[in-house]
C-alpha positions in Angstrom: -23.7 -27.1 -3.7 -22.9 -29.5 -0.8 -22.1 -27.5 2.3 -18.8 -29.3 3.1 -17.7 -28.9 -0.5 -18.4 -25.2 -0.5 -16.5 -24.7 2.7 -13.6 -26.7 1.3 -13.6 -24.5 -1.8 -13.6 -21.3 0.3 -10.6 -22.6 2.2 -8.9 -23.5 -1.1 -9.7 -20.1 -2.6 -8.4 -18.1 0.3 -5.2 -20.2 0.5 -4.5 -19.9 -3.2 -5.0 -16.1 -3.1 -2.6 -15.9 -0.1 0.0 -18.0 -1.9 -0.3 -16.0 -5.1 0.0 -12.8 -3.2 3.1 -14.0 -1.3 4.7 -15.1 -4.6 3.9 -11.8 -6.3 5.4 -9.8 -3.4 8.5 -12.1 -3.5 9.0 -11.6 -7.3 8.6 -7.9 -7.0 11.3 -7.8 -4.3 13.8 -10.0 -6.1 13.3 -8.0 -9.3 13.8 -4.6 -7.6 16.8 -2.9 -9.1 19.6 -2.6 -6.5 17.5 -4.4 -4.0 20.2 -4.9 -1.3 21.6 -1.4 -1.7 18.1 0.1 -1.5 17.2 -2.1 1.5 20.4 -1.0 3.3 19.6 2.7 2.5 16.1 2.2 4.0 17.4 0.5 7.1 19.9 3.4 7.7 17.0 5.8 7.6 15.0 4.1 10.3 16.5 6.3 13.0 14.9 9.4 11.3 11.7 10.7 12.7 10.7 11.7 9.2 10.8 8.0 8.1 8.3 7.1 10.8 6.2 10.1 9.8 5.8 8.5 6.3 4.9 5.3 8.1 2.2 7.1 10.1 0.8 8.7 7.0 0.1 5.2 5.7 -2.6 4.9 8.3 -4.0 8.3 7.2 -3.9 7.2 3.6 -5.9 4.0 4.2 -8.0 5.6 6.8 -9.2 8.2 4.3 -10.0 5.4 1.8 -11.9 3.5 4.5 -14.0 6.6 5.3 -14.7 7.1 1.6 -15.7 3.4 1.2 -17.9 3.5 4.3 -19.7 6.6 3.2 -20.2 5.4 -0.3 -21.7 2.1 1.0 -24.3 3.8 3.2 -27.1 3.8 0.5 -26.6 0.1 0.1 -25.9 -1.1 3.6 -24.4 0.2 6.9 -20.9 -1.1 7.6 -18.6 -0.4 10.5 -15.3 1.4 10.1 -13.6 -1.8 11.2 -15.2 -3.9 8.5 -14.7 -1.1 5.9 -11.0 -1.0 6.8 -10.7 -4.8 6.4 -12.6 -4.7 3.1 -10.2 -1.9 1.8 -7.1 -3.8 2.8 -8.5 -7.1 1.4 -9.0 -5.3 -1.9 -5.5 -4.0 -1.7 -4.1 -7.5 -1.3 -6.0 -8.8 -4.4 -4.8 -5.8 -6.5 -1.3 -7.0 -6.1 -1.9 -10.1 -8.3 -4.3 -8.6 -10.9 -3.8 -6.2 -13.9 -4.1 -2.5 -13.1 -5.6 -3.4 -9.6 -8.9 -4.5 -10.9 -9.0 -7.2 -8.2 -9.8 -4.5 -5.6 -13.5 -5.0 -6.3 -13.4 -8.7 -5.6 -11.6 -8.2 -2.3 -14.0 -5.6 -1.0 -17.3 -7.3 -1.9 -16.4 -10.2 0.4 -17.2 -7.9 3.4 -20.6 -7.0 1.9 -23.9 -8.9 2.3 -24.3 -11.5 -0.4 -27.3 -9.9 -1.9 -25.5 -6.6 -2.3 -22.2 -7.7 -3.8 -22.9 -7.0 -7.5 -24.2 -3.5 -6.6 -21.1 -3.0 -4.4 -18.9 -3.6 -7.4 -20.4 -0.6 -9.1 -19.8 1.5 -6.0 -16.2 0.3 -5.9 -15.7 1.2 -9.5 -17.2 4.7 -8.9 -14.8 5.1 -5.9 -11.9 4.2 -8.2 -13.0 6.7 -10.8 -12.9 9.4 -8.2 -9.3 8.7 -7.3 -8.4 8.4 -11.0 -9.9 11.9 -11.7 -7.7 13.5 -9.0 -4.7 11.6 -10.4 -5.4 12.9 -13.9 -6.3 16.5 -12.7 -3.1 17.1 -10.7 -1.0 15.1 -13.2 -2.2 17.4 -16.0 -1.3 20.4 -13.8 2.2 18.9 -13.3 2.6 18.5 -17.1 1.6 22.1 -17.7 4.0 23.3 -15.0 7.0 21.5 -16.4 6.2 22.5 -19.9 5.7 26.2 -19.3 7.4 27.0 -16.0 10.7 25.1 -16.2 13.6 25.0 -18.7 14.3 21.2 -18.5 15.2 19.9 -21.9 15.5 16.2 -21.0 14.0 13.7 -23.5 11.5 12.3 -21.1 10.3 15.8 -20.1 9.9 16.8 -23.8 7.9 13.6 -24.4 5.7 14.2 -21.4 5.3 17.8 -22.4 4.1 16.9 -25.9 0.9 18.7 -26.8 -0.7 15.4 -27.8 0.0 13.8 -24.5 -1.2 16.8 -22.6 -4.3 17.0 -24.8 -5.2 13.4 -24.3 -4.7 13.7 -20.5 -6.8 16.8 -20.3 -9.6 15.3 -22.4 -9.5 12.0 -20.4 -9.7 14.0 -17.2 -12.7 16.0 -18.4 -14.5 12.9 -19.7 -14.0 11.1 -16.4 -15.2 14.1 -14.4 -18.3 14.4 -16.6 -19.0 10.7 -16.2 -18.5 10.9 -12.4 -20.8 13.9 -11.9 -23.4 12.8 -14.3 -23.4 9.1 -13.9 -27.2 9.1 -13.5 -27.6 10.5 -17.0 -25.3 7.8 -18.5 -27.2 5.1 -16.7 -30.6 6.4 -18.1 -29.1 6.6 -21.5 -27.8 3.0 -21.6 -31.0 1.7 -19.9 -32.9 2.6 -23.2 -31.2 -0.3 -24.9 -32.5 -3.7 -24.0 -29.0 -5.2 -24.2 -27.9 -3.1 -21.3 -31.0 -3.5 -19.1 -29.7 -6.2 -16.8 -26.4 -4.3 -16.4 -28.0 -1.0 -15.7 -30.3 -2.5 -13.0 -27.2 -3.7 -11.1 -25.3 -0.4 -11.4 -28.2 1.9 -10.9 -27.3 2.2 -7.2 -24.6 4.7 -8.1 -27.3 7.2 -9.3 -28.4 7.7 -5.7 -25.5 10.0 -4.9 -26.2 13.8 -5.2 -23.8 16.2 -6.8 -22.9 17.4 -3.3 -22.1 13.8 -2.1 -20.0 13.2 -5.2 -18.0 16.3 -4.6 -17.4 15.1 -1.0 -16.1 11.9 -2.4 -13.7 13.8 -4.7 -12.5 15.8 -1.7 -11.7 12.6 0.2 -9.8 11.4 -2.9 -7.9 14.7 -3.1 -7.0 14.5 0.6 -5.7 10.9 0.0 -3.7 12.1 -3.0 -2.1 14.9 -1.0 -1.0 12.3 1.5 0.7 10.4 -1.3 2.5 13.5 -2.4 3.6 14.4 1.2 4.9 10.9 1.7 7.1 11.1 -1.4 8.3 14.6 -0.5 9.4 13.4 2.9 11.0 10.1 1.9 12.9 11.6 -1.0 14.4 14.1 1.4 15.2 11.3 3.9 17.0 9.5 1.0 18.9 12.7 0.1 17.1 13.2 -3.2 17.0 17.0 -3.1 14.7 18.7 -5.6 13.0 22.1 -5.4 9.6 21.4 -3.8 7.4 22.9 -6.5 9.2 20.9 -9.2 9.3 17.8 -7.1 5.5 17.9 -6.6 5.0 18.3 -10.3 7.3 15.3 -11.0 5.5 13.1 -8.5 2.1 14.1 -9.9 3.4 13.1 -13.4 4.8 9.8 -11.9 1.4 8.9 -10.5 -0.3 9.9 -13.9 2.1 7.5 -15.7 1.4 4.7 -13.3 -2.3 5.2 -13.7 -1.9 4.9 -17.5 0.7 2.2 -17.7 -0.8 -1.4 -18.1 0.8 -3.3 -15.2 0.2 -6.4 -13.1 1.1 -6.7 -9.5 4.0 -9.1 -10.0 5.9 -6.4 -12.0 4.5 -3.2 -10.5 7.5 -2.4 -8.3 10.1 -2.6 -11.1 7.8 -0.5 -13.3 7.5 2.1 -10.5 11.2 2.2 -9.9 11.9 2.6 -13.6 9.3 5.4 -14.1 10.5 7.3 -11.0 14.1 7.1 -12.1 13.3 8.4 -15.5 11.2 11.3 -14.2 13.0 12.3 -11.0 16.4 11.6 -12.4 16.1 14.6 -14.7 16.5 16.9 -11.6 18.6 14.7 -9.3 21.2 12.0 -10.2 21.0 10.2 -6.9 19.5 7.1 -8.5 20.1 4.9 -5.4 18.2 7.4 -3.3 15.3 7.5 -5.8 15.2 3.7 -6.0 15.2 3.5 -2.2 12.4 6.0 -1.9 10.2 4.1 -4.3 11.0 0.9 -2.6 10.2 2.4 0.9 6.9 3.8 -0.3 5.9 0.5 -1.9 6.8 -1.3 1.3 4.9 1.1 3.5 1.8 1.8 1.3 1.3 -1.5 -0.4 3.4 -4.4 1.0 2.4 -4.1 4.6 -1.3 -3.3 3.9 -1.4 -6.2 1.4 -0.1 -8.7 3.9 -2.7 -7.5 6.5 -5.4 -7.6 3.8 -4.5 -11.1 2.7 -5.0 -12.3 6.2 -8.4 -10.6 6.4 -9.2 -12.1 3.0 -8.2 -15.6 4.0 -10.2 -15.4 7.3 -13.3 -14.1 5.5 -13.3 -16.8 2.8 -13.1 -19.4 5.4 -16.2 -18.0 7.1 -18.3 -18.0 4.0 -20.9 -20.8 4.1 
């Protein structure tokens, strides 16, 4: 391809992604239930040290994900923490305009050497599976706790505590864990079929991780998940949504499980989050404005701000590609 045309296309791609992301974030804001009331509630909480603690934890959250990405990329190529951080946030920006955040892979691989990009997608998928395993594992624990340790009889709690839903969640968690810890066996199995030969050659990089390394990846995913939980516990208290801590942790874990299972696209994710949180947390606290404001605040801190930063990294990187 002519060099000038390729550069022009890269500028166009970066600009289009930036515009789409901006539109997606705008649509999510205007469709946020009780947007102005929630925003006023958030502004009134800015004087609280706990609010800024939640903001600080955002850096811990994405810092852990950066460390995980940097460590997982080592078998393929060495990347600095700075570039790994940019890659993670660029991936975050693309997830905001793609179904169920699948765009994360496309954002991250831009910061990888051209010859390693297909293999890097496999590593990114494995990283996503590690986080999904933790979400399922703790979500299942939350389901069991609400079913057997509380007397809540709300319709949504009964639905979530249904044996079929719990069973499917547990089986899914076990299946993902077996796949994650034995990915080399699955690759060898599929490589026996000619149809999958080309695919397995590109994803074989993930077989290089030892069980010990995979467990370390899971630990990093767990630490990141605990940051999510802590952020919600703090912001809910700031917004005067008072729920007994053990129950609140269970409810938040179920909320994250629902969000992992729900088919969503970035442009409607915030309204879906707000609705799901209101249904689940609303069983134990009727302060719906506080719940909405808490969800809105976490979305702003954990996704909106990182996505804006990531979109700038993405735009700058696409313009550099020759």
